[in-house]
C-alpha positions as MATLAB code, in Angstrom:
seq = 'XXXXXXXXXXXXXXXXXXXXXXXXXXXXXXXXXXXXXXXXXXXXXXXXXXXXXXXXXXXXXXXXXXXXXXXXXXXXXXXXXXXXXXXXXXXXXXXXXXXXXXXXXXXXXXXXXXXXXXXXXXXXXXXXXXXXXXXXXXXXXXXXXXXXXXXXXXXXXXXXXXXXXXXXXXXXXXXXXXXXXXXXXXXXXXXXXXXXXXXXXXXXXXXXXXXXXXXXXXXXXXXXXXXXXXXXXXXXXXXXXXXXXXXXXXXXXXXXXXXXXXXXXXXXXXXXXXXXXXXXXXXXXXXXXXXXXXXXXXXXXXXXXXXXXXXXXXXXXXXXXXXXXXXXXXXXXXXXXXXXXXXXXXXXXXXXXXXXXXXXXXXXXXXXXXXXXXXXXXXXXXXXXXXXXXXXX';
ca = [
       0.054    0.027   -0.093;
       1.702    3.388   -0.991;
       2.308    5.890    1.777;
       0.030    8.715    2.057;
       1.294   12.171    1.091;
       1.481   13.146    4.839;
       3.811   10.137    5.573;
       7.117   10.969    6.864;
       8.667    7.993    5.039;
       9.704    9.777    1.759;
      11.270   12.775    3.597;
      13.194   10.362    5.942;
      14.423    8.337    2.984;
      15.490   11.606    1.263;
      17.301   12.753    4.397;
      18.967    9.374    4.592;
      20.074    9.606    1.019;
      21.510   13.309    1.364;
      23.503   12.053    4.473;
      25.345    9.183    2.705;
      28.852    9.963    1.581;
      31.173   12.932    2.577;
      29.615   16.156    2.850;
      30.426   18.956    0.313;
      33.239   21.338    1.233;
      31.852   24.467    3.049;
      32.898   27.290    0.832;
      31.904   30.710   -0.346;
      33.307   30.026   -3.851;
      30.526   30.105   -6.533;
      31.673   28.567   -9.893;
      29.376   31.021  -11.739;
      31.590   34.076  -10.811;
      34.622   32.307  -12.035;
      33.037   31.145  -15.340;
      31.865   34.646  -15.869;
      35.409   35.514  -16.804;
      35.383   33.124  -19.759;
      34.586   35.362  -22.881;
      31.359   34.692  -24.781;
      32.273   34.257  -28.589;
      28.646   34.367  -29.664;
      27.184   37.002  -31.819;
      24.692   38.896  -29.791;
      21.691   38.432  -32.066;
      19.581   35.458  -31.495;
      21.091   34.512  -28.067;
      18.683   32.548  -25.917;
      20.506   30.967  -23.102;
      23.049   32.825  -20.913;
      26.594   31.864  -21.668;
      27.589   31.304  -18.018;
      24.587   29.182  -17.402;
      25.572   26.790  -20.344;
      29.007   26.406  -19.006;
      27.883   25.987  -15.446;
      25.280   23.303  -16.471;
      28.094   21.360  -18.338;
      30.305   21.420  -15.265;
      27.464   20.230  -13.059;
      26.574   17.398  -15.530;
      30.331   16.159  -15.627;
      30.471   16.511  -11.729;
      27.387   14.028  -11.978;
      29.310   11.533  -14.142;
      28.490   12.868  -17.681;
      31.432   11.562  -19.892;
      30.139   12.857  -23.338;
      28.509   15.699  -24.764;
      25.242   13.598  -25.267;
      25.255   12.601  -21.510;
      25.570   16.410  -20.648;
      22.616   17.259  -22.683;
      20.551   14.433  -21.227;
      21.401   15.707  -17.671;
      20.408   19.214  -18.482;
      17.153   18.012  -20.258;
      16.236   16.026  -17.128;
      16.938   18.903  -14.624;
      14.033   20.108  -12.715;
      12.888   23.730  -13.047;
      14.500   24.754   -9.715;
      17.794   23.273  -10.828;
      17.697   25.313  -14.166;
      16.872   28.488  -12.287;
      19.803   27.973   -9.955;
      22.064   27.317  -12.971;
      21.126   30.648  -14.306;
      18.724   29.836  -17.174;
      15.914   32.342  -17.787;
      12.162   31.412  -17.747;
       9.989   32.248  -20.825;
       8.293   35.638  -20.236;
       4.956   34.369  -21.298;
       4.731   30.841  -19.800;
       7.223   31.232  -16.966;
       8.627   27.861  -17.925;
      12.384   27.387  -18.202;
      13.176   25.510  -21.429;
      16.708   23.697  -21.117;
      19.218   24.033  -24.129;
      19.313   21.226  -26.651;
      22.362   18.984  -26.596;
      23.566   20.587  -29.912;
      23.581   24.045  -28.279;
      25.817   22.785  -25.452;
      28.075   21.083  -28.100;
      28.375   24.363  -30.038;
      29.037   26.418  -26.784;
      31.722   24.147  -25.466;
      33.306   23.840  -28.891;
      33.567   27.662  -28.997;
      34.932   28.061  -25.387;
      38.370   29.567  -24.919;
      40.258   26.696  -23.250;
      42.906   28.882  -21.587;
      40.273   31.132  -20.000;
      38.068   28.164  -18.927;
      41.224   26.312  -17.438;
      42.138   29.443  -15.531;
      38.657   29.880  -14.127;
      38.602   26.150  -13.046;
      42.083   26.423  -11.480;
      41.065   29.650   -9.633;
      37.974   28.184   -8.331;
      39.741   25.013   -6.959;
      42.383   27.104   -5.357;
      39.709   29.272   -3.702;
      37.663   26.352   -2.546;
      40.739   24.352   -1.274;
      41.083   24.173    2.666;
      44.586   25.408    3.450;
      46.753   22.533    4.560;
      49.925   22.681    6.748;
      53.389   22.372    5.238;
      54.673   23.088    1.918;
      52.451   23.195   -1.187;
      53.881   20.284   -3.629;
      52.893   20.418   -7.253;
      53.326   17.866   -9.847;
      53.793   18.859  -13.632;
      53.185   16.393  -16.276;
      51.585   15.973  -19.916;
      49.036   13.837  -21.451;
      47.943   13.005  -24.853;
      44.282   12.735  -25.784;
      44.506    9.730  -28.054;
      40.866    9.731  -29.335;
      41.250   13.360  -30.454;
      43.732   12.355  -33.302;
      42.311   12.576  -36.934;
      43.563   12.093  -40.490;
      44.275   15.786  -40.736;
      45.670   16.663  -37.317;
      47.660   15.236  -34.461;
      46.120   14.318  -31.092;
      45.601   17.124  -28.629;
      48.299   17.379  -25.964;
      47.843   19.004  -22.608;
      50.090   19.738  -19.600;
      48.856   20.058  -16.159;
      49.938   21.229  -12.792;
      48.396   19.213   -9.957;
      48.816   19.430   -6.297;
      49.969   15.973   -4.689;
      46.720   16.040   -2.977;
      44.834   15.682   -6.325;
      43.590   19.287   -7.391;
      44.518   20.478  -10.873;
      45.493   24.132  -10.462;
      46.170   24.837  -14.055;
      46.199   23.287  -17.512;
      47.461   24.356  -20.953;
      47.325   23.032  -24.396;
      50.632   22.109  -26.051;
      51.327   23.492  -29.468;
      50.926   20.929  -32.191;
      54.498   21.738  -33.640;
      56.169   21.768  -29.983;
      56.383   19.916  -26.834;
      55.792   20.303  -23.181;
      59.005   22.278  -22.371;
      57.845   25.882  -23.781;
      54.469   25.461  -22.030;
      56.199   24.856  -18.502;
      56.296   28.633  -17.315;
      53.060   29.868  -19.004;
      51.391   26.772  -17.093;
      52.667   28.018  -13.684;
      52.316   31.826  -14.382;
      48.884   31.961  -12.743;
      49.746   29.957   -9.572;
      51.209   31.225   -6.244;
      54.574   29.341   -6.060;
      55.922   31.030   -2.957;
      57.867   28.283   -1.061;
      56.320   25.568   -3.170;
      58.086   22.544   -4.304;
      57.609   21.549   -7.931;
      58.109   17.956   -9.210;
      58.544   16.850  -12.915;
      60.024   14.215  -15.027;
      63.276   14.463  -16.657;
      61.975   16.360  -19.682;
      61.556   19.499  -17.601;
      65.139   19.175  -16.002;
      65.980   22.455  -17.819;
      68.158   25.381  -16.768;
      65.618   27.895  -17.691;
      62.992   26.101  -15.668;
      65.020   26.031  -12.593;
      65.864   29.873  -13.014;
      62.182   30.537  -13.554;
      61.105   28.635  -10.425;
      63.767   30.510   -8.218;
      62.492   33.745   -9.601;
      58.977   32.742   -8.504;
      60.241   31.911   -4.959;
      59.648   27.999   -5.528;
      61.812   25.025   -5.147;
      62.379   21.997   -7.409;
      63.060   18.312   -7.383;
      64.568   17.571  -10.865;
      65.294   14.106  -12.047;
      68.708   13.756  -13.685;
      68.989   11.321  -16.699;
      71.355   10.970  -19.537;
      69.795   13.740  -21.315;
      72.199   15.818  -19.121;
      75.315   13.474  -19.477;
      77.802   15.577  -17.770;
      75.530   16.422  -14.804;
      74.297   12.751  -14.482;
      77.935   11.417  -14.496;
      78.887   13.901  -11.794;
      76.104   13.005   -9.629;
      76.426    9.387  -10.242;
      80.124    9.366   -9.207;
      79.452   10.913   -5.877;
      80.744    8.467   -2.995;
      77.185    7.282   -2.346;
      78.572    4.209   -0.502;
      80.137    6.576    2.112;
      76.926    8.735    2.388;
      74.582    7.806    5.340;
      71.129    6.663    4.558;
      68.436    9.283    4.991;
      65.263    7.175    4.578;
      64.217    3.694    3.787;
      60.764    2.445    2.911;
      59.281   -0.912    2.375;
      55.987   -1.779    0.684;
      54.267   -4.918   -0.560;
      51.597   -4.356   -3.212;
      50.711   -5.639   -6.806;
      52.314   -8.920   -6.225;
      55.657   -7.393   -5.678;
      58.013   -6.527   -2.623;
      59.647   -3.146   -3.038;
      62.283   -1.469   -0.994;
      63.285    2.346   -1.579;
      66.411    3.857   -0.051;
      67.155    7.636   -0.068;
      70.363    9.287    0.293;
      71.171   13.053    0.036;
      74.481   14.861   -0.489;
      75.022   18.693   -0.125;
      76.718   20.551   -2.870;
      78.921   23.744   -2.684;
      78.466   24.160   -6.344;
      76.948   22.179   -9.078;
      76.387   22.936  -12.873;
      72.509   23.338  -12.495;
      71.016   26.655  -11.419;
      70.470   27.136   -7.539;
      70.962   23.365   -6.927;
      71.982   22.668   -3.321;
      71.439   18.937   -2.910;
      71.841   15.870   -4.884;
      69.644   12.735   -4.089;
      70.090    9.026   -5.033;
      66.961    6.713   -4.774;
      67.697    2.979   -5.063;
      64.621    0.865   -5.761;
      64.709   -2.869   -5.023;
      61.722   -4.787   -6.521;
      61.068   -8.474   -6.235;
      58.176  -10.180   -8.105;
      56.596  -12.375   -5.492;
      55.367  -14.796   -8.222;
      58.501  -15.220  -10.114;
      61.129  -14.246   -7.630;
      62.723  -11.874  -10.095;
      64.721   -9.042   -8.567;
      65.283   -5.590  -10.421;
      67.340   -2.829   -9.034;
      66.950    0.823  -10.364;
      68.873    3.892   -9.451;
      67.533    7.326   -9.868;
      69.433   10.635   -9.317;
      67.981   13.994   -8.624;
      68.824   17.554   -7.752;
      67.000   19.972   -5.662;
      67.138   23.672   -4.720;
      66.065   22.817   -1.149;
      69.029   23.555    1.282;
      70.054   20.826    3.682;
      67.704   20.592    6.513;
      64.767   22.236    4.636;
      63.168   18.817    4.470;
      63.898   15.507    6.038;
      64.247   12.179    4.272;
      60.804   11.110    4.713;
      59.385   14.212    3.179;
      61.795   14.072    0.264;
      60.987   10.415   -0.356;
      57.239   11.225   -0.345;
      57.459   14.005   -2.662;
      59.516   11.967   -5.146;
      57.029    9.072   -5.033;
      54.295   11.327   -4.842;
      54.803   12.820   -8.260;
      53.316   10.005   -9.927;
      50.045   10.531   -8.312;
      49.281   12.818  -11.250;
      49.258    9.638  -13.323;
      47.153    7.602  -10.898;
      44.910   10.197   -9.409;
      44.417   12.406  -12.606;
      45.302   10.687  -16.083;
      44.181    7.212  -14.896;
      40.956    8.442  -13.535;
      40.182   10.435  -16.770;
      40.918    7.449  -18.945;
      39.313    4.626  -16.794;
      36.312    6.610  -15.191;
      35.443    9.182  -17.869;
      36.797    6.985  -20.857;
      38.828    9.986  -22.097;
      41.031    7.914  -24.295;
      38.144    6.123  -25.858;
      36.429    9.468  -26.590;
      36.549   10.589  -30.235;
      35.528   14.202  -29.624;
      37.569   16.136  -32.087;
      35.544   19.374  -32.868;
      37.614   22.580  -32.305;
      38.182   23.076  -28.545;
      36.149   20.314  -27.363;
      38.904   17.733  -26.394;
      40.591   20.443  -24.260;
      37.384   21.912  -22.676;
      36.023   18.246  -21.821;
      39.437   17.509  -20.025;
      39.264   20.694  -18.117;
      35.575   20.007  -16.902;
      36.860   16.471  -15.904;
      39.813   18.043  -13.897;
      37.144   20.191  -12.088;
      34.929   17.265  -11.267;
      38.043   15.184   -9.916;
      39.382   18.062   -7.949;
      35.904   18.997   -6.310;
      35.247   15.276   -5.354;
      38.645   14.825   -3.906;
      38.347   18.197   -1.922;
      35.071   16.978   -0.447;
      36.821   13.778    0.792;
      36.066   11.091   -1.913;
      38.772    8.827   -2.663;
      36.868    6.683   -5.164;
      35.903    9.006   -7.986;
      33.551    6.599   -9.653;
      31.638    6.119   -6.492;
      31.423    9.858   -6.015;
      29.993   10.387   -9.530;
      27.179    7.935   -8.955;
      26.436    9.345   -5.503;
      26.260   12.933   -7.218;
      24.195   11.645  -10.216;
      21.343   10.609   -7.803;
      20.124   14.010   -7.034;
      20.353   16.909   -9.437;
      21.067   19.371   -6.499;
      24.015   17.604   -5.275;
      26.471   18.918   -8.103;
      25.071   22.516   -7.642;
      25.803   22.328   -3.987;
      29.550   21.144   -4.475;
      29.935   24.116   -6.967;
      28.388   26.799   -4.583;
      25.362   27.198   -6.496;
      22.730   26.054   -3.916;
];
């Protein structure tokens, strides 16, 4: 027998559903005020839907798990009138009914959006929303190619991102099709406060210009030294590491292998790399528990941090934590949002969709979710949940 309208059962069930999962972060940040900085390229004649409302609705849909333009259109079409009003859509002056935009309209808007401006808005929003944490800010820089965006006439879209080791993307830029990640390094970080931050990157970004840029911005670096700098690599490799005391050792067992990581540091009076103060050696011992095969890997780094500025456990955590950008960002976009399987290629769409996915991942991590797939399912069960997370309700 169905419950009477006066029954408390539906409201209790609704409260129970709202209480499940981590609560959204309390913040005064409203995504709309940040998306308002993204320029509207449309001609003024014939505009039916506000530009900011269209961008905000796409962001909310991706926060609820929409992985394609079609899915975004379906989420907006299913949204109740109250949700459409909170997103910023205007009611019809005659009927008072808000008509949601068609999926084609959403596609055209996102394809025309300025990717640089959108990524700046998303990065500023996540920085404003983030709760300050004790200790240094540690930022990983790495690139990713959107494989599905490749066509017969152009190469795949490549992006470079800066992400905190806690999982929030602070900035993203598209790499020029005729270039690589190196020239995009400084422009990527220009809009981020780097004071006393530590920047981690792979060996491609072990460049003298990068080190000087970070020093001028008041930041420090952990730079991997490989054979692309043969002289520097040889000098660091030939240090008397056997006579240097061990600073940190860590042992883990996961993925059917036993791994031991040993870290040593050596102070330098002078080294042929700008502002370098210490050299580091990391020795990784990996034993496959199935086959018993043992592999030993030695990695060398230099850092601008002076001796005593960070202990061995912190340095080891930062070195290992750099690869979180692969696991917590690139892997999630590929596996949860099916980014590599997506064949979106129109104009700016590949880069814009990547930015919206960064926003969704960052917001969910800030709200305490560690399983992004579960967070998307939870958010999708109520149209108001993504709006609350984005500061709209």
